N, C-alpha and C positions, 0 to 999 in steps of 0.2 A: 403350741406346741414345743416339745422340749428333747433336744436329744446330745454327743458330744460332737459326730461328723457329719455334716450336709456334704454330699458328694454332689456336684454336680455333672448331670454325663452318666449314662446308663448301657454304654459301650463297652468292650473287655476292661481298657484299665480303671473304669471307678468300680465295674464291678467285682475285680479282683481284689482292689484294695478294700471293699466291704466285705468280701468273704475273710479276708486276711485279720481283720478288725474283728468281725465275727468269732474265729478262732480264738484273743484273748476276751473274748465278754467285754468288746469297744462297743457303743452302739454309734448307729450309722443308720442315713436316711439318705437312699439313692433317686433323687431327680431325673427324668426322662421325658425329653421335651416330644418325641413320638411315641410310637405301640413299641413292644415286646417284637410284635412281628416284623415291621417297619425294619428295627434294628438286626434282627437277622435277617433278612434281605440283603442285607451290603454284597457286595460281593470284595476280599480284603483280601489280599496276600497273607500265607501260612506256614512259613517258614519261623520256626521255633530255635531261639538262643538256647545255650544251660540253662542261661538266669532265670529266662520266662518259666522252663521247661519245671523248674525246682519251686518254685513260687507257686506252678499251679497244684502241686504234691503236696508243698506246704499250708494252700488253702483249703486241702481238704477233696479236691477235682480232679486227682490227675488221673483217671482209672482207665477213663475213657481213651485218653490221648496215648497212656503207655499203651492202651490192646490194640489200637484203628492206629494208631502213628505211625510215620512211611522217616523212618529213620536214614538218614543219606550220609556220609560216609567223608562223601568230596561234591568237589563242582566238575565243569567240565567248561573252560574257555577256549573258543576259537576265534580265527580269524581266516579270513576266506576257506579255503579246503580243509585248512590246517587245524589240528585242536591237538589234548594236550587236558588230564588229569589234575587236581589238586587236592588231596588226598589228608582231609582233614583232621581223620583217625591219626595217619599216622604222623602228622606235624603236632599234633594236640592231646591224641590219646581221647578227642570228644568226639561227638559225633551234635549234625542239629537234625530237628524232625519237622516233617513237612505235615502241618496239622491249620484245614482252616480255620480263618481268627471267627468264621459265623460256630463255628462247632468250638469253641474257645467260649464263644459267649454263647453259645447254648447250655455248654455245660454250667458256666456260673449262673447265668437265671437258671437253673433247674436247682444249683444248689441253694439257691435264696428262695427259691420261692419255697421248696421241701420244709427250712430251717423256718419260713414265716418270717421272715426280715422284709423291713419296708421298705416297698418301689414305689413311687407315682409320677404316672406316664401322662403323654398328653400336659404337660406343663405349662404354661404360657407365662409370657413376662416375669421372668424371674430376676429380678435382682438382688445383689447382695448390698450388704446393708451393714457398716459400722466395722470393718473386716479390720478398721486399726485401730479400735477401741476394746474394751472389755465388755461388749453387749452386740457382739457381733449373732448377727440373723439372717435370715432370705427370707424372699417375699415370691410364690409366684401365685398364680391364679389354671384354676381347674375349670372347666363349662363355665368360662364369666365370673367365680367364685374366687375371691385373695384370698391366701393363707398362708399365716407364718408361721414358722420354727426358728424361735431361739438355739445357741449353737455354740461351744467352744471352739470349734475350726472347721475352714470349708476347704474342702479340696476342690476343685477345678479340674474336673476333668471331658469339660464339652467341645472341644476342637476351635480351631483356630477361628471360625466365627462364634464361637460362644460368649456369653456375657463376661467370664472372669479374666482375660488379659483385659478386655477392656475397663473391668473395675478399677485397675491401678492404673491411678495419675499417671497422662502424660509425660506430665514430669521428670516423674519417678522410675521408667521404664525407658529402655531403649532395644529396635529389634535393628534384627540385620538381616539380609534376604538377599536370594540369587535366584532368580527366573533365569530359565535354563529355553532356551530356542527351539523345543519340542514337546511331543509330549509319546506318550506309550499308546498303543491301540491295542487293547488286549481284547481275546476272546476265549469262551469255557465252553467247551465240546467235551460231547458223550463219548470220550475217542481215549485208547491207551495212550500213553505219554511215548515218546518218541524214541525215550533211555531214562534209564532207571536213575539215572542222576540229574541234574539243570545242567540244562547248555545254556550259556553265555556268546553268544553271540556276535564277534565285531565284524563289521563286515563293508565295503564298498559303497554297497547299499543304503548302510545303516546299522542300527544294531539290533536283536534277537535276542530274544527267552525263551527260552521251552521247559517250562515247567509244568507241573501237577497237584490234584488234591486227589486223587484217588491211584487205581491198578484202571478205572474205566471211567476216568474224569481229571481233560486236564485244561491248564489253563498256558497257553501263549502268546508273546506279546512283538510287538514292531513300533521299533521307535517311526511317527509321522511328524507331519507340518503341523505347528497350531492352530494353523486354518483350516486342515481336514477335518470332513465329520462322520460320525456313525454311517451314515448314509454315503458317503463318498464309497466305503470300501463294501461288498458284495462277499460275504462268506468264500467264497470262488477268487475273486481277489487277493484276501487277506493268502489264504493257504499257498496262493502260487507266488505272492512276495516272499512266505518266511523260507520256503526252502529255495529263493536264491538267495538267501542271508546265512543257512545254513551250510552246513562241508557236506557234500554228499551221499556222504556215507551217510549222515541219519538222514535227509531227505530221500531218500528213498524207501526207507524204513517207518515215513509219515503218514500216521494212517489219519484220514481229513474226514469233514461229517459237520454237519448243519452246526452254528454257533447255538449256545442257549443263552448266553449272554453277549454282550457286546458294548466294550464303552472306551471313553479315548482321556485318559489323564496328564496335564499336563503337569511336568517338573517343576521342584524348587526348593531351595535350600533355606532355612528361617529360620533362626531364634531371638526372643528377648531375654530379656535380662531387666532384675531379678524374677525367679521364680518364685517367690516370696513377700507377699506384701502383709503386714500383722498378721491376724489368722487367716489368712487365704494363703494358701499353696495351690500353684499351676501344674498340671503333669499332662504328659502324651504331647498330641498335637495344641494344645491350649500354647503351650508353650514352646515349641520347638517343630517345625517337620522336613524330613529329610525326601531326597530323592526315591526311589523305590528300587534301586539300582541295587543296594548292599544290605536288601531286606532287613533294614533298620527299624522302620516306622513303629509297628507294636514291641516289637524287643526295646526299645530306648524308651517307650513309654514304660514300661514292663519293670525297669529300673528305677526310676522316677517313682514308681509304686515299692518297690523293694524301701528306697530312703526315706521314703512318708510314711511308710507303715511302722519301720523300724524306730522314725523319731516320735512316732505318737505312741508305742506302745511302751519305749521310753518312759515317756512325760507320764500316762496314766498308771503303767503299771509299777514305776519304779521313781515315780516326780524326778525323775533326770530331765531336763528341758534341753539340754547340749547337741541333740542329735536333730533336733526340731530346728536350732538355730542354726544349724551344717547344713541343712535340707536347701538348699541353692545351691549354695556353694558346692557341695557334693556332687550334684545331678548336672550342674551344669558340669562339670569337668568331664564329668564322662558323656555327657550330650554331646561335646563341642569336639568329640574324640570320634562318635557317632558320625557324625558330620564330618569328619574328615575323611573317614571311608569310603560313603557314602560318596562326596563329593568326587575323589578318586578316580573308583568305579566307572561311576556318567563320565569323568574325563577319559578315561583308558579305553571303553569302548564304544562310545560313538560317535558319530560323524555328525561337527559345529558345523553351520554355514560359513562362516568367518575363517574356516581350517586353510591354512597357506600348504605347499606341499611339505613345507619346513615341517610344518605342525604332524603331517602324515605321517613325516619318515619319524616324528622322534614319536609317534603313537606307536608305530609297529614297532620299533627299537625295543618301549618299551614293553609290550608285551612278548619279543623273542626274550627279553630279560628276563621275565616271571617265567616267561619260558622253560628255560636251563636255570636257574639260581635258587637253591633249596632254601635258602636265608630270603628269599623274597617272597617262595612260597609260603615257609611259613609263615608271616608276616601275614599275609592275604588272609589265612586260616585260623588265626589266635583272633583276629577282626573279626572274622564270617559268623564263629562257633560262639563270638561274644566275648567282650574283656571282661574281665572279673568285678562286681560291685565293690 
């Protein structure tokens, strides 16, 4: 088999790239190691920046997003029993939209299937060959049978543990990582959100986040120890701890109920450079990971897809490879800004085990400054709604 672009990874970033390429008549095959149902079963955050929203519409899959997404004009920051609102619309004339990553993925799969585009599920032993030559190809197995796809380019959208980043020789890539000394315990519950806007809460007991998926599906998180397990936390214990970490005015309105999903996620920042090796391009978690505090994971992957799509479009439609050649530099410039924002938000709102009394005073002063300074709020708003591509 031969195609123009092989996309390794059938998550939202790989599917978005495939759909964008389809709008320009560029052929692509998507390889996914799991089933469609497995991919759609993943519970992930769903705060979409303006850039990702625009890409969904450009890909022709923005109709349900526009109809069902929850527009958020701002967010609430709290410290102890005090809180304040940062209005994104006021500072940037732009909003974000809450729309689950599962729904983004579902829309993209539905569009791909409706167009009859090739997706291969349950792939094993995926290997990239000749990425630094003019004979790039990918091999994989399905049901024990080996297949080969020759191609012009390979998009590695297969996550941190995928084959794509590992294909780049160690001597040619440099990795930067910060592991945080805590995780997030998150639950999903069929309960109404405690507030119309998200609440980012700093407290003496640790961080908490109140989010939502829709009017009767809420997502809540609390900072927890890395040694904690899901079994350590009953639903009752989670709700009681959440109430202790958010202002009483919100805690009194919190509607609790049984969790329908519960998990613990560690936090880390990670970047690999470069994001291109020959005909192989890394996108999303294959190249970088951010802590979820700033809601940048999926959105930063989308910015990679933007740069790669524009490069491939110019290459095929205009015989101009300049944008492809600049892909890694352009993508990384934006990635590091997203990393900075996520790192800053994490440092601002969490309790670290080695914090001194001085550190805690500085953290409180930083929040007080954010509360009282319009320019500081504007900087947060600009980053939250998404820096321009």
